[in-house]
VORO-343928 format. One record per residue: x, y negated, z negated of N, C-alpha, C in turn; chain; residue in one letter. Coordinates in steps of 0.2 Angstrom, whole numbers. Layout:
N
[pt [X,Y,Z],[X,Y,Z],[X,Y,Z],A,A]
...
This chain:
325
[pt [2,-106,92],[2,-100,95],[-5,-97,93],A,M]
[pt [-9,-94,97],[-15,-91,95],[-14,-83,94],A,T]
[pt [-18,-80,89],[-17,-73,87],[-21,-69,93],A,A]
[pt [-18,-64,95],[-21,-60,100],[-22,-53,97],A,R]
[pt [-27,-49,100],[-28,-42,99],[-24,-38,104],A,S]
[pt [-25,-32,104],[-21,-28,109],[-14,-27,107],A,G]
[pt [-9,-28,112],[-2,-27,110],[2,-33,109],A,N]
[pt [-2,-39,107],[1,-45,105],[5,-44,98],A,G]
[pt [10,-48,97],[15,-47,92],[12,-49,85],A,R]
[pt [7,-53,85],[4,-56,79],[-2,-51,77],A,M]
[pt [-4,-51,70],[-9,-47,68],[-14,-52,64],A,A]
[pt [-14,-58,65],[-18,-63,62],[-26,-62,63],A,L]
[pt [-27,-60,69],[-34,-59,71],[-37,-53,67],A,K]
[pt [-33,-48,67],[-36,-42,63],[-36,-43,56],A,Q]
[pt [-31,-47,53],[-31,-49,46],[-37,-53,44],A,T]
[pt [-39,-58,48],[-45,-62,47],[-51,-58,48],A,L]
[pt [-52,-53,52],[-57,-49,53],[-59,-45,47],A,E]
[pt [-54,-42,44],[-54,-38,38],[-56,-43,32],A,I]
[pt [-53,-48,32],[-54,-53,26],[-62,-55,26],A,M]
[pt [-64,-57,32],[-71,-58,32],[-76,-53,31],A,E]
[pt [-74,-47,33],[-78,-41,32],[-79,-39,25],A,L]
[pt [-73,-39,21],[-73,-37,14],[-75,-43,9],A,V]
[pt [-75,-49,11],[-76,-55,7],[-84,-55,6],A,D]
[pt [-87,-50,3],[-94,-50,3],[-96,-45,-3],A,S]
[pt [-102,-47,-6],[-105,-43,-11],[-107,-36,-8],A,A]
[pt [-108,-36,-1],[-110,-30,2],[-105,-26,5],A,R]
[pt [-98,-28,3],[-93,-24,6],[-93,-17,4],A,A]
[pt [-91,-13,9],[-91,-5,8],[-86,-2,12],A,S]
[pt [-84,4,11],[-80,8,15],[-84,10,21],A,G]
[pt [-90,11,21],[-94,13,27],[-94,7,32],A,S]
[pt [-94,1,30],[-94,-5,34],[-87,-5,38],A,R]
[pt [-82,-4,34],[-75,-4,37],[-74,1,42],A,V]
[pt [-77,7,40],[-76,13,44],[-80,12,51],A,A]
[pt [-86,9,51],[-89,7,57],[-85,3,61],A,A]
[pt [-82,-2,59],[-78,-6,63],[-72,-3,66],A,L]
[pt [-69,1,62],[-63,5,64],[-65,10,70],A,L]
[pt [-71,13,69],[-73,18,74],[-75,14,80],A,K]
[pt [-78,9,80],[-80,5,86],[-74,3,90],A,A]
[pt [-68,2,86],[-62,0,90],[-58,6,92],A,R]
[pt [-61,12,92],[-58,18,95],[-54,23,90],A,G]
[pt [-55,22,84],[-52,27,79],[-57,32,77],A,L]
[pt [-55,39,78],[-60,44,77],[-59,47,70],A,D]
[pt [-53,47,67],[-51,51,61],[-52,46,55],A,H]
[pt [-58,45,54],[-60,40,48],[-64,44,43],A,V]
[pt [-63,43,37],[-67,47,32],[-69,42,26],A,S]
[pt [-75,42,24],[-77,38,18],[-79,43,12],A,V]
[pt [-77,42,6],[-79,46,1],[-81,42,-5],A,E]
[pt [-88,41,-7],[-90,38,-12],[-88,41,-19],A,P]
[pt [-86,37,-24],[-84,40,-30],[-87,36,-36],A,I]
[pt [-90,39,-41],[-92,35,-47],[-87,37,-52],A,R]
[pt [-85,32,-56],[-81,33,-62],[-84,30,-68],A,G]
[pt [-81,30,-73],[-84,28,-80],[-85,20,-80],A,S]
[pt [-82,16,-75],[-83,9,-75],[-86,6,-69],A,R]
[pt [-89,11,-65],[-93,9,-59],[-91,13,-53],A,G]
[pt [-92,11,-47],[-91,15,-41],[-87,12,-36],A,A]
[pt [-84,16,-31],[-81,13,-26],[-81,18,-20],A,T]
[pt [-78,16,-14],[-78,21,-8],[-71,21,-6],A,E]
[pt [-68,27,-6],[-62,28,-3],[-62,29,4],A,F]
[pt [-58,26,8],[-57,26,15],[-51,28,17],A,L]
[pt [-50,33,21],[-44,36,24],[-45,36,32],A,T]
[pt [-40,34,35],[-40,34,43],[-33,36,45],A,V]
[pt [-33,40,50],[-27,42,53],[-26,40,60],A,T]
[pt [-21,36,62],[-20,34,69],[-16,38,72],A,V]
[pt [-18,42,77],[-13,47,80],[-8,44,84],A,P]
[pt [-2,47,83],[4,45,88],[4,50,94],A,G]
[pt [9,48,98],[9,52,105],[12,59,103],A,R]
[pt [17,59,98],[19,66,97],[19,67,89],A,T]
[pt [13,65,86],[12,66,79],[9,72,77],A,G]
[pt [8,74,71],[6,80,69],[-1,82,71],A,K]
[pt [-5,76,72],[-12,77,74],[-13,81,81],A,L]
[pt [-8,80,85],[-8,83,92],[-3,89,92],A,V]
[pt [-1,91,86],[4,97,86],[11,95,87],A,G]
[pt [13,89,87],[20,86,87],[24,86,81],A,G]
[pt [30,84,81],[34,85,75],[36,78,73],A,A]
[pt [34,72,76],[36,66,74],[33,64,66],A,A]
[pt [37,61,62],[35,60,55],[29,55,54],A,P]
[pt [26,56,49],[20,52,48],[21,47,42],A,T]
[pt [19,41,44],[20,36,39],[13,35,35],A,L]
[pt [13,35,28],[8,33,24],[8,26,23],A,G]
[pt [2,22,23],[1,15,21],[-5,15,16],A,V]
[pt [-3,14,10],[-8,15,4],[-9,7,2],A,V]
[pt [-16,5,2],[-18,-1,0],[-20,0,-8],A,G]
[pt [-16,-3,-12],[-17,-2,-19],[-21,-8,-22],A,R]
[pt [-26,-7,-26],[-29,-12,-30],[-34,-9,-35],A,L]
[pt [-36,-14,-39],[-42,-12,-44],[-48,-13,-40],A,G]
[pt [-49,-19,-37],[-55,-20,-33],[-55,-26,-29],A,G]
[pt [-59,-26,-24],[-59,-32,-19],[-63,-38,-22],A,L]
[pt [-67,-37,-27],[-71,-42,-30],[-72,-40,-38],A,G]
[pt [-74,-46,-42],[-75,-45,-49],[-82,-47,-50],A,A]
[pt [-87,-46,-46],[-94,-48,-47],[-97,-44,-53],A,R]
[pt [-101,-47,-57],[-104,-54,-56],[-100,-59,-59],A,P]
[pt [-94,-57,-63],[-90,-62,-66],[-87,-67,-61],A,E]
[pt [-85,-65,-55],[-82,-69,-50],[-85,-68,-44],A,R]
[pt [-86,-73,-40],[-89,-73,-33],[-83,-73,-28],A,I]
[pt [-82,-69,-24],[-78,-69,-18],[-72,-64,-19],A,G]
[pt [-68,-64,-13],[-62,-59,-13],[-57,-62,-18],A,L]
[pt [-55,-57,-22],[-50,-58,-27],[-43,-57,-25],A,V]
[pt [-38,-60,-28],[-31,-59,-26],[-29,-52,-26],A,S]
[pt [-32,-48,-31],[-30,-41,-31],[-32,-37,-25],A,D]
[pt [-36,-39,-21],[-38,-36,-15],[-34,-36,-9],A,G]
[pt [-28,-40,-10],[-24,-41,-4],[-21,-34,-1],A,D]
[pt [-19,-30,-6],[-16,-23,-4],[-21,-19,1],A,G]
[pt [-27,-19,-1],[-32,-16,3],[-33,-19,10],A,A]
[pt [-34,-26,10],[-34,-30,16],[-29,-28,20],A,V]
[pt [-23,-28,18],[-17,-27,22],[-17,-20,25],A,T]
[pt [-19,-15,21],[-19,-8,24],[-24,-7,29],A,A]
[pt [-30,-10,28],[-36,-10,33],[-34,-14,39],A,L]
[pt [-31,-19,38],[-29,-23,44],[-23,-20,48],A,A]
[pt [-19,-16,45],[-14,-12,48],[-18,-7,53],A,V]
[pt [-23,-3,50],[-26,2,54],[-30,-2,60],A,A]
[pt [-33,-8,59],[-36,-11,64],[-31,-13,70],A,L]
[pt [-26,-16,68],[-21,-18,72],[-18,-12,77],A,K]
[pt [-17,-6,73],[-14,-1,77],[-20,2,82],A,L]
[pt [-26,1,80],[-32,3,84],[-32,-1,90],A,A]
[pt [-31,-7,90],[-31,-12,95],[-25,-11,100],A,D]
[pt [-19,-9,97],[-13,-8,101],[-14,-2,105],A,M]
[pt [-17,3,102],[-18,10,105],[-23,9,111],A,A]
[pt [-28,5,110],[-33,3,116],[-30,0,121],A,R]
[pt [-24,-4,120],[-21,-8,125],[-15,-4,128],A,E]
[pt [-14,3,126],[-9,7,129],[-3,8,125],A,G]
[pt [-3,4,119],[3,4,114],[2,9,109],A,D]
[pt [2,16,110],[1,20,105],[8,22,102],A,R]
[pt [9,22,95],[15,24,92],[17,31,93],A,L]
[pt [23,33,91],[26,40,92],[23,44,87],A,I]
[pt [23,42,80],[21,46,75],[14,44,72],A,G]
[pt [11,48,69],[4,47,66],[5,41,60],A,D]
[pt [0,38,59],[0,33,53],[-6,34,49],A,V]
[pt [-5,36,43],[-11,38,39],[-12,32,34],A,R]
[pt [-18,29,34],[-20,23,30],[-25,25,25],A,V]
[pt [-24,23,18],[-29,25,13],[-29,19,8],A,A]
[pt [-35,18,6],[-37,13,1],[-44,14,-2],A,T]
[pt [-46,10,-6],[-53,10,-8],[-57,3,-8],A,H]
[pt [-63,3,-7],[-67,-3,-6],[-72,-4,-12],A,V]
[pt [-71,-9,-16],[-75,-10,-22],[-76,-17,-23],A,C]
[pt [-82,-20,-21],[-83,-27,-22],[-85,-30,-29],A,P]
[pt [-85,-25,-34],[-88,-27,-41],[-84,-23,-46],A,N]
[pt [-77,-23,-46],[-73,-20,-51],[-73,-24,-57],A,A]
[pt [-71,-21,-63],[-70,-24,-69],[-63,-27,-70],A,P]
[pt [-63,-32,-75],[-56,-35,-76],[-53,-32,-82],A,T]
[pt [-47,-33,-84],[-44,-30,-90],[-38,-35,-92],A,Q]
[pt [-37,-35,-99],[-31,-39,-101],[-24,-37,-99],A,P]
[pt [-20,-42,-97],[-13,-40,-95],[-9,-46,-96],A,H]
[pt [-2,-45,-98],[2,-51,-98],[6,-52,-92],A,E]
[pt [8,-58,-89],[6,-64,-92],[-1,-67,-90],A,P]
[pt [-4,-63,-85],[-11,-65,-83],[-15,-59,-83],A,V]
[pt [-22,-60,-83],[-26,-54,-83],[-26,-50,-76],A,P]
[pt [-27,-44,-77],[-27,-39,-71],[-34,-38,-69],A,F]
[pt [-35,-35,-63],[-41,-32,-61],[-41,-25,-64],A,M]
[pt [-47,-22,-66],[-47,-15,-68],[-49,-12,-62],A,G]
[pt [-52,-5,-63],[-54,-1,-57],[-60,3,-60],A,S]
[pt [-65,4,-56],[-70,9,-58],[-68,16,-59],A,P]
[pt [-62,18,-56],[-59,25,-57],[-52,25,-59],A,V]
[pt [-50,30,-62],[-43,30,-65],[-38,31,-59],A,D]
[pt [-32,31,-61],[-26,31,-57],[-25,38,-54],A,M]
[pt [-27,43,-58],[-26,50,-55],[-31,51,-49],A,R]
[pt [-37,48,-50],[-42,49,-45],[-39,45,-38],A,T]
[pt [-37,39,-39],[-34,36,-34],[-28,40,-30],A,M]
[pt [-24,42,-34],[-18,46,-31],[-20,52,-27],A,N]
[pt [-25,55,-30],[-28,61,-27],[-31,60,-20],A,Q]
[pt [-34,54,-19],[-37,53,-13],[-34,48,-8],A,R]
[pt [-28,45,-11],[-25,40,-6],[-18,43,-4],A,E]
[pt [-15,47,-8],[-8,50,-7],[-9,57,-4],A,V]
[pt [-7,58,2],[-8,64,6],[-1,68,7],A,D]
[pt [-1,75,7],[5,78,8],[7,77,15],A,P]
[pt [3,75,20],[5,74,27],[10,68,27],A,A]
[pt [10,64,22],[14,57,22],[21,59,21],A,M]
[pt [25,58,26],[33,59,25],[36,53,22],A,D]
[pt [33,48,22],[36,42,18],[30,37,17],A,A]
[pt [30,33,12],[24,29,10],[26,22,9],A,V]
[pt [22,18,12],[22,10,10],[16,9,6],A,L]
[pt [18,7,-1],[12,6,-5],[11,-2,-6],A,S]
[pt [6,-5,-3],[5,-12,-3],[1,-14,-9],A,V]
[pt [3,-19,-12],[-1,-21,-18],[1,-29,-19],A,D]
[pt [-5,-33,-21],[-4,-39,-24],[1,-39,-30],A,T]
[pt [6,-43,-30],[11,-43,-36],[12,-50,-38],A,T]
[pt [7,-54,-39],[7,-61,-41],[7,-62,-48],A,R]
[pt [5,-57,-52],[4,-58,-59],[10,-57,-63],A,G]
[pt [15,-60,-62],[22,-59,-65],[26,-65,-65],A,N]
[pt [32,-65,-68],[37,-70,-68],[43,-68,-65],A,R]
[pt [43,-62,-62],[50,-60,-59],[51,-61,-52],A,I]
[pt [46,-62,-48],[47,-64,-41],[43,-71,-40],A,V]
[pt [47,-76,-39],[45,-83,-39],[45,-86,-32],A,N]
[pt [43,-82,-27],[43,-85,-20],[37,-82,-17],A,R]
[pt [33,-86,-13],[27,-84,-10],[29,-81,-3],A,R]
[pt [25,-75,-2],[26,-71,4],[26,-64,2],A,G]
[pt [31,-60,5],[31,-53,3],[38,-51,1],A,I]
[pt [38,-45,-3],[44,-43,-6],[44,-35,-5],A,A]
[pt [50,-32,-5],[49,-24,-5],[53,-22,-11],A,I]
[pt [51,-16,-13],[55,-13,-19],[60,-8,-17],A,S]
[pt [65,-6,-21],[69,-1,-20],[65,5,-18],A,P]
[pt [68,10,-15],[65,17,-13],[64,21,-20],A,T]
[pt [58,24,-21],[57,28,-27],[56,35,-24],A,V]
[pt [60,40,-27],[58,47,-25],[59,52,-30],A,K]
[pt [54,55,-33],[54,60,-38],[58,58,-44],A,E]
[pt [56,52,-46],[59,50,-53],[65,45,-52],A,G]
[pt [68,45,-46],[74,42,-45],[73,35,-42],A,Y]
[pt [76,29,-44],[75,23,-41],[82,22,-37],A,V]
[pt [81,23,-30],[86,23,-26],[88,16,-23],A,L]
[pt [93,16,-19],[95,9,-17],[90,7,-12],A,R]
[pt [90,0,-11],[85,-3,-6],[87,-1,1],A,V]
[pt [83,1,5],[84,4,12],[86,-2,16],A,S]
[pt [92,-1,19],[95,-6,24],[90,-7,30],A,D]
[pt [87,-2,32],[83,-2,38],[77,-6,36],A,D]
[pt [74,-5,31],[68,-9,29],[70,-17,27],A,L]
[pt [76,-18,25],[78,-25,24],[79,-28,31],A,L]
[pt [81,-25,35],[82,-28,42],[75,-29,45],A,D]
[pt [71,-25,45],[64,-26,48],[60,-32,44],A,L]
[pt [61,-32,37],[58,-37,34],[61,-44,36],A,M]
[pt [67,-45,37],[70,-51,39],[68,-53,46],A,Q]
[pt [68,-48,50],[65,-49,57],[58,-52,57],A,I]
[pt [54,-49,53],[47,-50,53],[46,-57,50],A,V]
[pt [49,-59,44],[48,-65,41],[52,-71,43],A,T]
[pt [58,-69,47],[62,-74,49],[66,-78,43],A,G]
[pt [66,-74,37],[69,-77,31],[73,-72,28],A,R]
[pt [78,-73,23],[81,-68,19],[76,-64,16],A,P]
[pt [78,-57,15],[74,-52,12],[73,-54,4],A,A]
[pt [67,-52,2],[66,-53,-5],[65,-46,-8],A,V]
[pt [68,-44,-14],[67,-37,-17],[64,-38,-23],A,V]
[pt [59,-34,-24],[55,-34,-31],[59,-30,-36],A,L]
[pt [61,-33,-41],[64,-29,-47],[59,-24,-50],A,P]
[pt [61,-18,-51],[57,-13,-54],[61,-9,-60],A,I]
[pt [57,-6,-64],[60,-3,-70],[58,4,-70],A,T]
[pt [61,8,-74],[59,15,-75],[52,16,-77],A,T]
[pt [50,11,-81],[43,11,-84],[38,10,-78],A,Q]
[pt [40,7,-73],[35,5,-67],[34,12,-63],A,D]
[pt [38,16,-63],[38,23,-59],[35,28,-63],A,I]
[pt [33,27,-69],[29,32,-73],[22,32,-73],A,T]
[pt [18,37,-74],[11,36,-73],[7,31,-78],A,P]
[pt [2,28,-75],[-2,24,-79],[-5,28,-85],A,Y]
[pt [-7,25,-90],[-10,28,-96],[-5,31,-101],A,G]
[pt [2,30,-100],[6,33,-105],[8,28,-110],A,N]
[pt [5,22,-110],[6,17,-116],[12,12,-115],A,G]
[pt [15,12,-109],[21,8,-108],[19,3,-103],A,V]
[pt [22,-3,-103],[21,-9,-98],[22,-7,-91],A,Y]
[pt [18,-8,-86],[20,-8,-79],[19,-15,-76],A,H]
[pt [23,-16,-71],[22,-23,-68],[15,-23,-64],A,V]
[pt [13,-18,-61],[7,-16,-58],[7,-9,-56],A,N]
[pt [2,-8,-51],[1,-1,-49],[5,0,-42],A,S]
[pt [9,-4,-40],[12,-4,-34],[16,3,-33],A,I]
[pt [19,6,-38],[23,12,-37],[20,18,-40],A,L]
[pt [13,18,-41],[10,23,-44],[9,29,-39],A,Q]
[pt [9,28,-32],[9,33,-27],[15,38,-28],A,P]
[pt [21,35,-31],[27,39,-32],[26,45,-37],A,S]
[pt [22,44,-41],[21,50,-46],[17,56,-43],A,V]
[pt [14,55,-37],[10,60,-34],[13,63,-28],A,A]
[pt [19,62,-26],[22,64,-20],[29,65,-21],A,T]
[pt [32,70,-17],[39,71,-16],[42,66,-11],A,S]
[pt [38,63,-7],[40,58,-1],[43,52,-4],A,A]
[pt [47,49,-1],[50,42,-3],[44,37,-3],A,P]
[pt [44,33,-8],[39,27,-8],[43,21,-9],A,V]
[pt [40,16,-5],[43,9,-6],[37,4,-7],A,V]
[pt [37,0,-12],[32,-5,-13],[33,-11,-8],A,G]
[pt [27,-13,-6],[27,-19,-2],[22,-24,-6],A,V]
[pt [26,-29,-9],[22,-34,-13],[20,-40,-10],A,A]
[pt [14,-43,-11],[12,-49,-9],[13,-54,-15],A,L]
[pt [17,-59,-15],[20,-63,-20],[18,-70,-20],A,T]
[pt [19,-74,-26],[18,-81,-26],[23,-84,-30],A,A]
[pt [23,-91,-30],[28,-94,-34],[27,-95,-41],A,E]
[pt [20,-94,-43],[18,-94,-50],[14,-88,-51],A,I]
[pt [13,-86,-58],[9,-81,-60],[1,-82,-58],A,A]
[pt [-2,-78,-54],[-9,-79,-52],[-13,-73,-54],A,V]
[pt [-18,-74,-58],[-22,-68,-60],[-25,-64,-55],A,P]
[pt [-25,-57,-55],[-28,-53,-50],[-35,-54,-49],A,G]
[pt [-39,-57,-54],[-46,-59,-53],[-47,-65,-50],A,S]
[pt [-42,-69,-48],[-43,-76,-46],[-45,-75,-39],A,A]
[pt [-50,-80,-37],[-53,-80,-30],[-50,-86,-27],A,T]
[pt [-50,-86,-20],[-47,-92,-17],[-39,-91,-17],A,G]
[pt [-36,-86,-19],[-29,-85,-19],[-26,-81,-14],A,A]
[pt [-30,-78,-10],[-27,-74,-4],[-25,-78,2],A,S]
[pt [-18,-77,3],[-15,-81,9],[-15,-77,15],A,Q]
[pt [-19,-79,20],[-20,-75,26],[-13,-74,30],A,A]
[pt [-9,-79,30],[-3,-79,33],[2,-74,30],A,T]
[pt [2,-74,23],[6,-69,20],[4,-62,21],A,D]
[pt [-3,-61,21],[-5,-54,22],[-4,-52,29],A,I]
[pt [-4,-57,34],[-2,-55,41],[5,-53,41],A,E]
[pt [9,-56,37],[17,-54,37],[17,-47,35],A,Q]
[pt [13,-46,30],[14,-39,27],[11,-34,32],A,A]
[pt [6,-36,36],[3,-31,41],[8,-30,46],A,V]
[pt [11,-35,49],[17,-35,54],[22,-30,51],A,R]
[pt [24,-31,45],[30,-27,42],[28,-20,43],A,F]
[pt [22,-18,40],[20,-11,40],[20,-8,47],A,C]
[pt [17,-12,52],[17,-10,59],[24,-9,62],A,V]
[pt [29,-13,60],[35,-12,63],[39,-6,60],A,E]
[pt [38,-5,53],[40,1,50],[37,7,53],A,V]
[pt [31,7,54],[27,13,57],[30,14,64],A,A]
[pt [32,9,68],[35,10,75],[42,14,74],A,K]
[pt [46,11,70],[53,13,69],[53,20,65],A,A]
[pt [49,21,60],[49,27,56],[47,33,61],A,F]
[pt [41,32,64],[39,38,69],[43,40,74],A,G]
[pt [48,35,76],[52,36,81],[59,39,79],A,A]
[pt [59,39,72],[66,42,69],[71,37,68],A,G]
[pt [69,30,68],[74,25,68],[74,21,62],A,G]
[pt [70,23,56],[70,20,50],[70,25,44],A,C]
[pt [76,24,40],[77,28,35],[75,25,28],A,R]
[pt [70,28,24],[69,25,18],[74,27,13],A,F]
[pt [78,32,14],[83,34,9],[89,38,13],A,Y]
[pt [94,39,9],[100,43,12],[99,50,9],A,D]
[pt [97,55,13],[97,62,10],[103,64,7],A,P]
[pt [109,63,10],[115,65,7],[116,62,0],A,A]
[pt [115,55,-1],[116,52,-7],[111,55,-12],A,E]
[pt [105,56,-10],[100,59,-15],[102,66,-17],A,Y]
[pt [105,70,-12],[107,77,-14],[113,76,-19],A,A]
[pt [117,71,-18],[123,71,-23],[120,69,-30],A,R]
[pt [115,65,-30],[112,63,-37],[109,69,-40],A,L]
[pt [106,73,-36],[103,79,-39],[109,84,-42],A,L]
[pt [114,84,-38],[120,88,-40],[123,86,-46],A,E]
[pt [123,79,-47],[127,77,-53],[122,76,-59],A,L]
[pt [116,74,-58],[112,73,-64],[106,77,-64],A,Y]
[pt [104,81,-59],[98,85,-59],[92,81,-58],A,G]
[pt [86,85,-58],[80,82,-56],[78,77,-61],A,S]
[pt [74,72,-59],[71,67,-64],[63,67,-63],A,L]
[pt [61,72,-60],[54,73,-58],[49,73,-65],A,S]
[pt [53,74,-70],[49,73,-77],[46,66,-77],A,C]
[pt [49,61,-74],[46,54,-74],[39,54,-70],A,L]
[pt [38,59,-66],[32,59,-62],[26,62,-67],A,Q]
[pt [27,64,-72],[22,68,-77],[21,63,-83],A,G]
[pt [16,66,-87],[14,62,-92],[19,62,-98],A,S]
[pt [24,66,-98],[29,66,-103],[27,72,-109],A,G]
[pt [21,74,-109],[19,79,-113],[22,86,-112],A,T]
[pt [24,87,-105],[27,93,-104],[34,94,-107],A,E]
[pt [37,88,-107],[44,88,-109],[44,89,-117],A,R]
[pt [39,85,-120],[39,86,-127],[37,93,-129],A,R]
[pt [33,96,-125],[31,103,-127],[37,108,-126],A,A]
[pt [41,107,-122],[47,111,-120],[52,111,-126],A,A]
[pt [51,105,-130],[56,105,-136],[52,106,-142],A,H]
């Protein structure tokens, strides 16, 4: 079967286009934005940011839905955040690194939705995609394998990638640098909302199984993983960092492997796995905007708040709690 643009069911064409575009020492948010605009998307912005360890370009694109907020409608907005330190580790490593797959997925989602809209398949709700493009990010030590670092801190990323307009968030991140998921492909996390790790969404499990044609895989997460970076505790990676910056429900979409792969490894990106992640995000966007996909049960969440109170302290640095005592 060949990959098709437009309203075809596959997203391999768009995935390969984005991979080719960003697998370059000259990769930039501006280049990606030009491609998206050429394919019919108007709501695209690029913001260059320089941090203590280099520079990157944050890219945000909103794909308008038929009755989404951009046209004054009430359909909910799905956020798709591509999480990464960087797309490349130049000059230390040449080429697209494993860590970049979250950004590739998010950008391919935007490109796929653009092509669908051009062919008449516009979704009901808006989809807001955000990530950053950096071809020369630093690396950093991590167990069991080294991580990619980032030219900017996590607070800066959250400020520019997590938007109040997002009613739910899919946070896509390469999650190969661990020993807790030992299957190649994609996995999803339980839903995280304001400090609570809620049960895994049945709707998302159903969509994942339909997209992959295999039993669903769930990424185990801990309380530590949903606390902000920089607090001195271990995090599996940055996949759930958007949850510290929003009251919306957040689910991680992890790109996984059978072995631990360093984030700085080149030649490790599996186009077919990324394409599955893209299709999953697109199917969630279709269902969520139409009101047919719940990330969590509001009644269950209200009951948890009634019984145990707010856990939003886990979204903060912890200094606020210490100061109160």
